[in-house]
Every structure is written in structure tokens, then in C-alpha cells.
All heavy atoms as a GROMACS GRO file, in nm:
protein
  542
    1MET      N    1  -1.497  -1.065   4.069
    1MET     CA    2  -1.478  -1.047   3.926
    1MET      C    3  -1.488  -0.898   3.894
    1MET      O    4  -1.577  -0.829   3.942
    1MET     CB    5  -1.586  -1.126   3.851
    1MET     CG    6  -1.570  -1.125   3.703
    1MET     SD    7  -1.662  -1.262   3.635
    1MET     CE    8  -1.754  -1.180   3.510
    2ALA      N    9  -1.398  -0.850   3.814
    2ALA     CA   10  -1.395  -0.708   3.778
    2ALA      C   11  -1.514  -0.673   3.690
    2ALA      O   12  -1.552  -0.749   3.602
    2ALA     CB   13  -1.265  -0.673   3.708
    3GLU      N   14  -1.568  -0.555   3.715
    3GLU     CA   15  -1.681  -0.508   3.635
    3GLU      C   16  -1.630  -0.455   3.502
    3GLU      O   17  -1.534  -0.379   3.496
    3GLU     CB   18  -1.750  -0.395   3.711
    3GLU     CG   19  -1.880  -0.352   3.650
    3GLU     CD   20  -1.948  -0.246   3.736
    3GLU    OE1   21  -1.951  -0.262   3.858
    3GLU    OE2   22  -1.996  -0.149   3.677
    4GLU      N   23  -1.692  -0.499   3.393
    4GLU     CA   24  -1.651  -0.453   3.260
    4GLU      C   25  -1.716  -0.319   3.230
    4GLU      O   26  -1.833  -0.299   3.254
    4GLU     CB   27  -1.692  -0.555   3.153
    4GLU     CG   28  -1.604  -0.678   3.152
    4GLU     CD   29  -1.631  -0.764   3.030
    4GLU    OE1   30  -1.653  -0.708   2.920
    4GLU    OE2   31  -1.630  -0.886   3.046
    5LYS      N   32  -1.634  -0.228   3.176
    5LYS     CA   33  -1.686  -0.097   3.136
    5LYS      C   34  -1.734  -0.104   2.992
    5LYS      O   35  -1.680  -0.180   2.912
    5LYS     CB   36  -1.576   0.009   3.144
    5LYS     CG   37  -1.544   0.054   3.283
    5LYS     CD   38  -1.447   0.168   3.275
    5LYS     CE   39  -1.465   0.262   3.391
    5LYS     NZ   40  -1.386   0.382   3.378
    6ASN      N   41  -1.832  -0.022   2.962
    6ASN     CA   42  -1.878  -0.010   2.824
    6ASN      C   43  -1.771   0.059   2.741
    6ASN      O   44  -1.709   0.155   2.786
    6ASN     CB   45  -2.007   0.072   2.816
    6ASN     CG   46  -2.126  -0.004   2.869
    6ASN    OD1   47  -2.128  -0.125   2.870
    6ASN    ND2   48  -2.226   0.070   2.914
    7LYS      N   49  -1.750   0.012   2.623
    7LYS     CA   50  -1.661   0.078   2.528
    7LYS      C   51  -1.748   0.150   2.426
    7LYS      O   52  -1.846   0.095   2.378
    7LYS     CB   53  -1.570  -0.022   2.456
    7LYS     CG   54  -1.469  -0.091   2.544
    7LYS     CD   55  -1.357   0.002   2.579
    7LYS     CE   56  -1.253  -0.070   2.661
    7LYS     NZ   57  -1.150   0.017   2.710
    8TYR      N   58  -1.711   0.272   2.399
    8TYR     CA   59  -1.783   0.352   2.300
    8TYR      C   60  -1.698   0.364   2.175
    8TYR      O   61  -1.576   0.375   2.184
    8TYR     CB   62  -1.812   0.492   2.355
    8TYR     CG   63  -1.898   0.494   2.478
    8TYR    CD1   64  -1.840   0.506   2.604
    8TYR    CD2   65  -2.036   0.486   2.469
    8TYR    CE1   66  -1.919   0.510   2.718
    8TYR    CE2   67  -2.116   0.489   2.582
    8TYR     CZ   68  -2.055   0.501   2.707
    8TYR     OH   69  -2.133   0.505   2.820
    9LYS      N   70  -1.764   0.365   2.062
    9LYS     CA   71  -1.697   0.385   1.933
    9LYS      C   72  -1.756   0.511   1.872
    9LYS      O   73  -1.874   0.517   1.842
    9LYS     CB   74  -1.721   0.264   1.843
    9LYS     CG   75  -1.652   0.270   1.710
    9LYS     CD   76  -1.679   0.141   1.633
    9LYS     CE   77  -1.612   0.144   1.498
    9LYS     NZ   78  -1.638   0.021   1.424
   10THR      N   79  -1.671   0.614   1.859
   10THR     CA   80  -1.718   0.744   1.812
   10THR      C   81  -1.633   0.789   1.694
   10THR      O   82  -1.510   0.787   1.701
   10THR     CB   83  -1.706   0.849   1.924
   10THR    OG1   84  -1.769   0.799   2.042
   10THR    CG2   85  -1.769   0.981   1.883
   11THR      N   86  -1.697   0.829   1.586
   11THR     CA   87  -1.626   0.882   1.470
   11THR      C   88  -1.634   1.034   1.476
   11THR      O   89  -1.741   1.090   1.491
   11THR     CB   90  -1.687   0.829   1.340
   11THR    OG1   91  -1.678   0.686   1.341
   11THR    CG2   92  -1.613   0.882   1.219
   12VAL      N   93  -1.515   1.097   1.467
   12VAL     CA   94  -1.505   1.243   1.474
   12VAL      C   95  -1.417   1.293   1.360
   12VAL      O   96  -1.343   1.216   1.299
   12VAL     CB   97  -1.446   1.289   1.609
   12VAL    CG1   98  -1.538   1.255   1.724
   12VAL    CG2   99  -1.308   1.233   1.631
   13THR      N  100  -1.428   1.422   1.334
   13THR     CA  101  -1.340   1.486   1.237
   13THR      C  102  -1.251   1.583   1.313
   13THR      O  103  -1.300   1.668   1.388
   13THR     CB  104  -1.421   1.560   1.129
   13THR    OG1  105  -1.506   1.465   1.063
   13THR    CG2  106  -1.330   1.627   1.028
   14ILE      N  107  -1.121   1.567   1.296
   14ILE     CA  108  -1.022   1.654   1.359
   14ILE      C  109  -0.939   1.715   1.248
   14ILE      O  110  -0.873   1.644   1.171
   14ILE     CB  111  -0.932   1.577   1.456
   14ILE    CG1  112  -1.015   1.513   1.568
   14ILE    CG2  113  -0.824   1.670   1.514
   14ILE    CD1  114  -0.938   1.418   1.657
   15TYR      N  115  -0.949   1.846   1.236
   15TYR     CA  116  -0.874   1.922   1.137
   15TYR      C  117  -0.891   1.863   0.996
   15TYR      O  118  -0.796   1.844   0.922
   15TYR     CB  119  -0.727   1.932   1.178
   15TYR     CG  120  -0.654   2.047   1.114
   15TYR    CD1  121  -0.681   2.178   1.151
   15TYR    CD2  122  -0.561   2.026   1.014
   15TYR    CE1  123  -0.615   2.284   1.091
   15TYR    CE2  124  -0.495   2.130   0.954
   15TYR     CZ  125  -0.522   2.260   0.992
   15TYR     OH  126  -0.457   2.366   0.933
   16GLY      N  127  -1.016   1.828   0.965
   16GLY     CA  128  -1.049   1.780   0.831
   16GLY      C  129  -1.028   1.632   0.806
   16GLY      O  130  -1.058   1.583   0.697
   17GLN      N  131  -0.977   1.560   0.904
   17GLN     CA  132  -0.954   1.417   0.889
   17GLN      C  133  -1.048   1.340   0.982
   17GLN      O  134  -1.068   1.379   1.097
   17GLN     CB  135  -0.809   1.380   0.925
   17GLN     CG  136  -0.707   1.439   0.831
   17GLN     CD  137  -0.713   1.373   0.694
   17GLN    OE1  138  -0.720   1.252   0.681
   17GLN    NE2  139  -0.710   1.456   0.591
   18GLN      N  140  -1.101   1.230   0.933
   18GLN     CA  141  -1.193   1.151   1.011
   18GLN      C  142  -1.118   1.044   1.091
   18GLN      O  143  -1.027   0.978   1.039
   18GLN     CB  144  -1.295   1.085   0.918
   18GLN     CG  145  -1.420   1.039   0.988
   18GLN     CD  146  -1.526   0.997   0.890
   18GLN    OE1  147  -1.499   0.921   0.798
   18GLN    NE2  148  -1.647   1.048   0.908
   19TYR      N  149  -1.157   1.030   1.218
   19TYR     CA  150  -1.096   0.930   1.307
   19TYR      C  151  -1.206   0.858   1.381
   19TYR      O  152  -1.307   0.918   1.418
   19TYR     CB  153  -1.005   0.997   1.410
   19TYR     CG  154  -0.888   1.070   1.350
   19TYR    CD1  155  -0.898   1.206   1.317
   19TYR    CD2  156  -0.768   1.005   1.325
   19TYR    CE1  157  -0.791   1.273   1.260
   19TYR    CE2  158  -0.661   1.073   1.268
   19TYR     CZ  159  -0.673   1.206   1.237
   19TYR     OH  160  -0.568   1.273   1.181
   20THR      N  161  -1.184   0.729   1.408
   20THR     CA  162  -1.274   0.653   1.493
   20THR      C  163  -1.203   0.629   1.625
   20THR      O  164  -1.094   0.571   1.627
   20THR     CB  165  -1.314   0.520   1.427
   20THR    OG1  166  -1.381   0.549   1.304
   20THR    CG2  167  -1.406   0.440   1.517
   21ILE      N  168  -1.263   0.677   1.731
   21ILE     CA  169  -1.206   0.667   1.864
   21ILE      C  170  -1.284   0.562   1.942
   21ILE      O  171  -1.406   0.568   1.951
   21ILE     CB  172  -1.214   0.803   1.939
   21ILE    CG1  173  -1.163   0.918   1.854
   21ILE    CG2  174  -1.146   0.795   2.074
   21ILE    CD1  175  -1.017   0.913   1.820
   22VAL      N  176  -1.212   0.465   2.000
   22VAL     CA  177  -1.274   0.363   2.082
   22VAL      C  178  -1.220   0.378   2.224
   22VAL      O  179  -1.098   0.385   2.243
   22VAL     CB  180  -1.244   0.221   2.029
   22VAL    CG1  181  -1.306   0.115   2.119
   22VAL    CG2  182  -1.294   0.205   1.886
   23GLY      N  183  -1.311   0.389   2.320
   23GLY     CA  184  -1.265   0.405   2.458
   23GLY      C  185  -1.381   0.412   2.555
   23GLY      O  186  -1.496   0.389   2.520
   24ASP      N  187  -1.346   0.447   2.678
   24ASP     CA  188  -1.443   0.451   2.787
   24ASP      C  189  -1.525   0.580   2.790
   24ASP      O  190  -1.629   0.584   2.855
   24ASP     CB  191  -1.371   0.437   2.921
   24ASP     CG  192  -1.295   0.306   2.933
   24ASP    OD1  193  -1.337   0.206   2.871
   24ASP    OD2  194  -1.193   0.303   3.004
   25ASP      N  195  -1.476   0.685   2.725
   25ASP     CA  196  -1.544   0.813   2.732
   25ASP      C  197  -1.668   0.815   2.643
   25ASP      O  198  -1.665   0.765   2.530
   25ASP     CB  199  -1.449   0.926   2.689
   25ASP     CG  200  -1.336   0.942   2.788
   25ASP    OD1  201  -1.365   0.954   2.909
   25ASP    OD2  202  -1.219   0.942   2.745
   26PRO      N  203  -1.774   0.880   2.691
   26PRO     CA  204  -1.897   0.888   2.611
   26PRO      C  205  -1.875   0.969   2.484
   26PRO      O  206  -1.790   1.059   2.480
   26PRO     CB  207  -1.997   0.956   2.702
   26PRO     CG  208  -1.929   0.985   2.830
   26PRO     CD  209  -1.788   0.940   2.822
   27PRO      N  210  -1.951   0.940   2.379
   27PRO     CA  211  -1.935   1.010   2.251
   27PRO      C  212  -1.942   1.162   2.262
   27PRO      O  213  -1.867   1.232   2.193
   27PRO     CB  214  -2.051   0.956   2.167
   27PRO     CG  215  -2.078   0.821   2.224
   27PRO     CD  216  -2.051   0.834   2.370
   28GLU      N  217  -2.025   1.215   2.349
   28GLU     CA  218  -2.037   1.360   2.363
   28GLU      C  219  -1.903   1.421   2.406
   28GLU      O  220  -1.864   1.526   2.358
   28GLU     CB  221  -2.144   1.398   2.466
   28GLU     CG  222  -2.283   1.346   2.436
   28GLU     CD  223  -2.302   1.200   2.477
   28GLU    OE1  224  -2.242   1.153   2.576
   28GLU    OE2  225  -2.377   1.130   2.406
   29HIS      N  226  -1.835   1.354   2.497
   29HIS     CA  227  -1.705   1.403   2.545
   29HIS      C  228  -1.600   1.396   2.434
   29HIS      O  229  -1.522   1.489   2.414
   29HIS     CB  230  -1.660   1.323   2.667
   29HIS     CG  231  -1.528   1.367   2.719
   29HIS    ND1  232  -1.509   1.488   2.783
   29HIS    CD2  233  -1.406   1.308   2.716
   29HIS    CE1  234  -1.382   1.501   2.817
   29HIS    NE2  235  -1.317   1.393   2.777
   30VAL      N  236  -1.600   1.285   2.362
   30VAL     CA  237  -1.502   1.268   2.252
   30VAL      C  238  -1.524   1.375   2.145
   30VAL      O  239  -1.428   1.434   2.095
   30VAL     CB  240  -1.511   1.126   2.192
   30VAL    CG1  241  -1.420   1.111   2.072
   30VAL    CG2  242  -1.477   1.021   2.299
   31ARG      N  243  -1.649   1.402   2.112
   31ARG     CA  244  -1.678   1.507   2.013
   31ARG      C  245  -1.632   1.645   2.062
   31ARG      O  246  -1.578   1.725   1.986
   31ARG     CB  247  -1.827   1.508   1.977
   31ARG     CG  248  -1.866   1.394   1.885
   31ARG     CD  249  -2.006   1.410   1.830
   31ARG     NE  250  -2.109   1.374   1.924
   31ARG     CZ  251  -2.154   1.251   1.943
   31ARG    NH1  252  -2.106   1.152   1.873
   31ARG    NH2  253  -2.249   1.227   2.031
   32LYS      N  254  -1.652   1.672   2.190
   32LYS     CA  255  -1.609   1.800   2.248
   32LYS      C  256  -1.456   1.813   2.241
   32LYS      O  257  -1.404   1.919   2.206
   32LYS     CB  258  -1.657   1.808   2.394
   32LYS     CG  259  -1.627   1.938   2.462
   32LYS     CD  260  -1.684   1.938   2.603
   32LYS     CE  261  -1.646   2.065   2.675
   32LYS     NZ  262  -1.697   2.068   2.813
   33VAL      N  263  -1.386   1.707   2.273
   33VAL     CA  264  -1.240   1.708   2.266
   33VAL      C  265  -1.193   1.728   2.122
   33VAL      O  266  -1.101   1.806   2.096
   33VAL     CB  267  -1.182   1.577   2.326
   33VAL    CG1  268  -1.034   1.563   2.295
   33VAL    CG2  269  -1.206   1.572   2.476
   34ALA      N  270  -1.255   1.659   2.029
   34ALA     CA  271  -1.218   1.672   1.887
   34ALA      C  272  -1.238   1.815   1.839
   34ALA      O  273  -1.154   1.869   1.767
   34ALA     CB  274  -1.299   1.574   1.802
   35LYS      N  275  -1.348   1.876   1.879
   35LYS     CA  276  -1.375   2.015   1.840
   35LYS      C  277  -1.271   2.110   1.899
   35LYS      O  278  -1.219   2.198   1.830
   35LYS     CB  279  -1.516   2.055   1.884
   35LYS     CG  280  -1.555   2.194   1.842
   35LYS     CD  281  -1.697   2.228   1.883
   35LYS     CE  282  -1.730   2.370   1.840
   35LYS     NZ  283  -1.865   2.408   1.878
   36ALA      N  284  -1.239   2.091   2.026
   36ALA     CA  285  -1.139   2.176   2.091
   36ALA      C  286  -1.002   2.158   2.027
   36ALA      O  287  -0.929   2.256   2.006
   36ALA     CB  288  -1.133   2.144   2.241
   37LEU      N  289  -0.966   2.036   1.993
   37LEU     CA  290  -0.838   2.009   1.930
   37LEU      C  291  -0.831   2.076   1.792
   37LEU      O  292  -0.730   2.138   1.756
   37LEU     CB  293  -0.814   1.859   1.918
   37LEU     CG  294  -0.684   1.816   1.852
   37LEU    CD1  295  -0.563   1.879   1.922
   37LEU    CD2  296  -0.673   1.665   1.852
   38THR      N  297  -0.938   2.066   1.717
   38THR     CA  298  -0.943   2.130   1.585
   38THR      C  299  -0.924   2.281   1.599
   38THR      O  300  -0.847   2.342   1.523
   38THR     CB  301  -1.076   2.099   1.515
   38THR    OG1  302  -1.081   1.958   1.489
   38THR    CG2  303  -1.089   2.174   1.384
   39GLU      N  304  -0.989   2.341   1.696
   39GLU     CA  305  -0.975   2.486   1.716
   39GLU      C  306  -0.831   2.523   1.752
   39GLU      O  307  -0.778   2.623   1.702
   39GLU     CB  308  -1.072   2.534   1.824
   39GLU     CG  309  -1.217   2.529   1.781
   39GLU     CD  310  -1.244   2.604   1.651
   39GLU    OE1  311  -1.198   2.719   1.638
   39GLU    OE2  312  -1.310   2.547   1.563
   40LYS      N  313  -0.767   2.444   1.839
   40LYS     CA  314  -0.628   2.471   1.876
   40LYS      C  315  -0.537   2.457   1.754
   40LYS      O  316  -0.444   2.536   1.735
   40LYS     CB  317  -0.582   2.378   1.988
   40LYS     CG  318  -0.639   2.414   2.122
   40LYS     CD  319  -0.586   2.548   2.168
   40LYS     CE  320  -0.640   2.585   2.303
   40LYS     NZ  321  -0.602   2.721   2.341
   41MET      N  322  -0.561   2.356   1.672
   41MET     CA  323  -0.480   2.337   1.552
   41MET      C  324  -0.497   2.455   1.457
   41MET      O  325  -0.399   2.502   1.398
   41MET     CB  326  -0.514   2.205   1.484
   41MET     CG  327  -0.465   2.084   1.562
   41MET     SD  328  -0.504   1.927   1.483
   41MET     CE  329  -0.384   1.926   1.350
   42LYS      N  330  -0.619   2.505   1.444
   42LYS     CA  331  -0.643   2.622   1.358
   42LYS      C  332  -0.570   2.745   1.411
   42LYS      O  333  -0.513   2.822   1.334
   42LYS     CB  334  -0.793   2.650   1.346
   42LYS     CG  335  -0.866   2.551   1.260
   42LYS     CD  336  -1.016   2.583   1.256
   42LYS     CE  337  -1.092   2.485   1.170
   42LYS     NZ  338  -1.236   2.516   1.169
   43GLU      N  339  -0.570   2.762   1.543
   43GLU     CA  340  -0.498   2.874   1.605
   43GLU      C  341  -0.348   2.866   1.572
   43GLU      O  342  -0.287   2.965   1.532
   43GLU     CB  343  -0.514   2.872   1.757
   43GLU     CG  344  -0.646   2.920   1.808
   43GLU     CD  345  -0.654   2.908   1.960
   43GLU    OE1  346  -0.550   2.923   2.030
   43GLU    OE2  347  -0.765   2.884   2.011
   44HIS      N  348  -0.291   2.748   1.592
   44HIS     CA  349  -0.148   2.730   1.566
   44HIS      C  350  -0.116   2.747   1.418
   44HIS      O  351  -0.012   2.802   1.382
   44HIS     CB  352  -0.099   2.594   1.617
   44HIS     CG  353  -0.086   2.590   1.766
   44HIS    ND1  354  -0.161   2.506   1.842
   44HIS    CD2  355  -0.008   2.660   1.851
   44HIS    CE1  356  -0.130   2.524   1.969
   44HIS    NE2  357  -0.037   2.618   1.978
   45LYS      N  358  -0.205   2.702   1.331
   45LYS     CA  359  -0.184   2.716   1.186
   45LYS      C  360  -0.183   2.862   1.146
   45LYS      O  361  -0.102   2.904   1.062
   45LYS     CB  362  -0.291   2.639   1.108
   45LYS     CG  363  -0.273   2.641   0.959
   45LYS     CD  364  -0.149   2.565   0.914
   45LYS     CE  365  -0.147   2.551   0.762
   45LYS     NZ  366  -0.034   2.472   0.717
   46SER      N  367  -0.270   2.942   1.207
   46SER     CA  368  -0.273   3.084   1.172
   46SER      C  369  -0.144   3.154   1.212
   46SER      O  370  -0.103   3.251   1.148
   46SER     CB  371  -0.394   3.153   1.237
   46SER     OG  372  -0.376   3.166   1.377
   47LEU      N  373  -0.078   3.105   1.316
   47LEU     CA  374   0.048   3.163   1.361
   47LEU      C  375   0.169   3.103   1.289
   47LEU      O  376   0.277   3.163   1.288
   47LEU     CB  377   0.065   3.142   1.512
   47LEU     CG  378  -0.041   3.209   1.599
   47LEU    CD1  379  -0.027   3.164   1.744
   47LEU    CD2  380  -0.033   3.360   1.588
   48ASN      N  381   0.152   2.984   1.233
   48ASN     CA  382   0.260   2.911   1.166
   48ASN      C  383   0.209   2.853   1.034
   48ASN      O  384   0.198   2.731   1.020
   48ASN     CB  385   0.310   2.797   1.256
   48ASN     CG  386   0.355   2.845   1.391
   48ASN    OD1  387   0.462   2.901   1.406
   48ASN    ND2  388   0.271   2.825   1.492
   49PRO      N  389   0.176   2.935   0.937
   49PRO     CA  390   0.112   2.887   0.815
   49PRO      C  391   0.199   2.793   0.731
   49PRO      O  392   0.147   2.722   0.646
   49PRO     CB  393   0.080   3.015   0.737
   49PRO     CG  394   0.170   3.118   0.794
   49PRO     CD  395   0.195   3.079   0.936
   50TYR      N  396   0.327   2.789   0.754
   50TYR     CA  397   0.419   2.704   0.678
   50TYR      C  398   0.419   2.558   0.726
   50TYR      O  399   0.475   2.471   0.659
   50TYR     CB  400   0.562   2.760   0.688
   50TYR     CG  401   0.609   2.772   0.830
   50TYR    CD1  402   0.673   2.667   0.894
   50TYR    CD2  403   0.586   2.888   0.903
   50TYR    CE1  404   0.713   2.676   1.026
   50TYR    CE2  405   0.627   2.899   1.035
   50TYR     CZ  406   0.691   2.792   1.096
   50TYR     OH  407   0.729   2.802   1.227
   51LEU      N  408   0.361   2.529   0.841
   51LEU     CA  409   0.365   2.393   0.896
   51LEU      C  410   0.276   2.297   0.818
   51LEU      O  411   0.162   2.330   0.785
   51LEU     CB  412   0.320   2.393   1.042
   51LEU     CG  413   0.411   2.460   1.144
   51LEU    CD1  414   0.345   2.457   1.281
   51LEU    CD2  415   0.547   2.393   1.148
   52ASN      N  416   0.328   2.176   0.792
   52ASN     CA  417   0.242   2.073   0.735
   52ASN      C  418   0.156   2.014   0.848
   52ASN      O  419   0.176   2.045   0.966
   52ASN     CB  420   0.324   1.968   0.660
   52ASN     CG  421   0.413   1.886   0.751
   52ASN    OD1  422   0.384   1.863   0.869
   52ASN    ND2  423   0.526   1.841   0.697
   53THR      N  424   0.062   1.931   0.813
   53THR     CA  425  -0.034   1.881   0.912
   53THR      C  426   0.033   1.800   1.022
   53THR      O  427  -0.004   1.812   1.140
   53THR     CB  428  -0.143   1.797   0.843
   53THR    OG1  429  -0.205   1.878   0.742
   53THR    CG2  430  -0.250   1.753   0.940
   54THR      N  431   0.132   1.720   0.988
   54THR     CA  432   0.200   1.639   1.090
   54THR      C  433   0.271   1.728   1.191
   54THR      O  434   0.256   1.711   1.313
   54THR     CB  435   0.301   1.543   1.025
   54THR    OG1  436   0.231   1.459   0.934
   54THR    CG2  437   0.372   1.459   1.128
   55ARG      N  438   0.347   1.824   1.142
   55ARG     CA  439   0.418   1.915   1.234
   55ARG      C  440   0.320   2.000   1.314
   55ARG      O  441   0.342   2.027   1.431
   55ARG     CB  442   0.516   2.003   1.157
   55ARG     CG  443   0.634   1.924   1.104
   55ARG     CD  444   0.734   2.015   1.035
   55ARG     NE  445   0.846   1.941   0.986
   55ARG     CZ  446   0.956   1.915   1.058
   55ARG    NH1  447   0.967   1.958   1.181
   55ARG    NH2  448   1.054   1.846   1.005
   56LEU      N  449   0.211   2.039   1.252
   56LEU     CA  450   0.108   2.116   1.320
   56LEU      C  451   0.048   2.034   1.434
   56LEU      O  452   0.029   2.086   1.545
   56LEU     CB  453   0.000   2.158   1.221
   56LEU     CG  454  -0.119   2.234   1.278
   56LEU    CD1  455  -0.075   2.366   1.340
   56LEU    CD2  456  -0.221   2.257   1.169
   57ALA      N  457   0.019   1.907   1.409
   57ALA     CA  458  -0.039   1.820   1.511
   57ALA      C  459   0.058   1.802   1.628
   57ALA      O  460   0.017   1.808   1.745
   57ALA     CB  461  -0.076   1.684   1.451
   58VAL      N  462   0.185   1.782   1.598
   58VAL     CA  463   0.284   1.764   1.705
   58VAL      C  464   0.300   1.893   1.786
   58VAL      O  465   0.302   1.890   1.909
   58VAL     CB  466   0.420   1.717   1.648
   58VAL    CG1  467   0.528   1.719   1.755
   58VAL    CG2  468   0.406   1.576   1.589
   59LEU      N  469   0.310   2.007   1.719
   59LEU     CA  470   0.321   2.135   1.788
   59LEU      C  471   0.201   2.158   1.879
   59LEU      O  472   0.215   2.199   1.996
   59LEU     CB  473   0.333   2.249   1.688
   59LEU     CG  474   0.332   2.390   1.746
   59LEU    CD1  475   0.457   2.414   1.831
   59LEU    CD2  476   0.324   2.494   1.636
   60THR      N  477   0.083   2.129   1.830
   60THR     CA  478  -0.038   2.146   1.909
   60THR      C  479  -0.037   2.053   2.030
   60THR      O  480  -0.068   2.095   2.142
   60THR     CB  481  -0.164   2.121   1.823
   60THR    OG1  482  -0.161   2.210   1.711
   60THR    CG2  483  -0.291   2.144   1.902
   61ALA      N  484   0.000   1.927   2.009
   61ALA     CA  485   0.006   1.831   2.119
   61ALA      C  486   0.106   1.876   2.226
   61ALA      O  487   0.077   1.871   2.345
   61ALA     CB  488   0.042   1.693   2.066
   62VAL      N  489   0.224   1.919   2.185
   62VAL     CA  490   0.325   1.963   2.280
   62VAL      C  491   0.273   2.081   2.361
   62VAL      O  492   0.286   2.085   2.484
   62VAL     CB  493   0.456   1.999   2.208
   62VAL    CG1  494   0.552   2.073   2.298
   62VAL    CG2  495   0.523   1.873   2.152
   63ASN      N  496   0.212   2.176   2.293
   63ASN     CA  497   0.158   2.293   2.364
   63ASN      C  498   0.048   2.255   2.462
   63ASN      O  499   0.043   2.309   2.572
   63ASN     CB  500   0.106   2.396   2.263
   63ASN     CG  501   0.216   2.485   2.212
   63ASN    OD1  502   0.250   2.584   2.273
   63ASN    ND2  503   0.275   2.448   2.099
   64LEU      N  504  -0.037   2.163   2.424
   64LEU     CA  505  -0.144   2.120   2.514
   64LEU      C  506  -0.089   2.044   2.635
   64LEU      O  507  -0.133   2.066   2.748
   64LEU     CB  508  -0.247   2.034   2.440
   64LEU     CG  509  -0.334   2.110   2.340
   64LEU    CD1  510  -0.416   2.014   2.256
   64LEU    CD2  511  -0.424   2.208   2.413
   65VAL      N  512   0.008   1.958   2.613
   65VAL     CA  513   0.066   1.880   2.723
   65VAL      C  514   0.143   1.969   2.819
   65VAL      O  515   0.138   1.951   2.941
   65VAL     CB  516   0.154   1.766   2.669
   65VAL    CG1  517   0.234   1.700   2.779
   65VAL    CG2  518   0.068   1.661   2.598
   66MET      N  519   0.211   2.068   2.766
   66MET     CA  520   0.290   2.156   2.850
   66MET      C  521   0.200   2.242   2.941
   66MET      O  522   0.245   2.290   3.045
   66MET     CB  523   0.380   2.244   2.766
   66MET     CG  524   0.489   2.161   2.701
   66MET     SD  525   0.617   2.255   2.622
   66MET     CE  526   0.694   2.338   2.759
   67LYS      N  527   0.074   2.257   2.905
   67LYS     CA  528  -0.019   2.336   2.986
   67LYS      C  529  -0.083   2.252   3.097
   67LYS      O  530  -0.154   2.306   3.178
   67LYS     CB  531  -0.128   2.396   2.897
   67LYS     CG  532  -0.074   2.505   2.807
   67LYS     CD  533  -0.184   2.565   2.724
   67LYS     CE  534  -0.126   2.673   2.634
   67LYS     NZ  535  -0.228   2.735   2.551
   68THR      N  536  -0.058   2.122   3.098
   68THR     CA  537  -0.119   2.037   3.202
   68THR      C  538  -0.025   2.014   3.318
   68THR      O  539   0.090   2.036   3.314
   68THR     CB  540  -0.160   1.899   3.145
   68THR    OG1  541  -0.046   1.832   3.095
   68THR    CG2  542  -0.266   1.915   3.039
   0.00000   0.00000   0.00000
């Protein structure tokens, strides 16, 4: 029988919006990721002040994925 993993439910704020994340990662890790994502979004916003939040989020995601 497969061993069941604990699921964590963590509420974080990313770029001023609150999200509840459910998954296998511990809350400390999820909070660290949320903080890093917010910082990246702020960096991109400072370079592209005309972007709305949706476009900013997509631009940030694309940039992060391209670095992996």
C-alpha cells in the first residue's frame, strides 16, 4: 500500500494578493517561494511600470521558467 504524504495548507500573500496553497511542501518553503516571487514581480514592475498585474505575473513566470 502506498504511503500517504501529509498535505499542507498555507496562506501567503503574493504581490498584495492572498492565496491558499495546498501541497506537499512545508509552509516555511511555500512562504519563502511566495516572498521570492513577490520580489521578482516588484523587480519586473520597476522595469515595466505600464504592465497590469496579469501581464506582470506572466512575464515574471516566463522569466523564471526560462532560467531553469
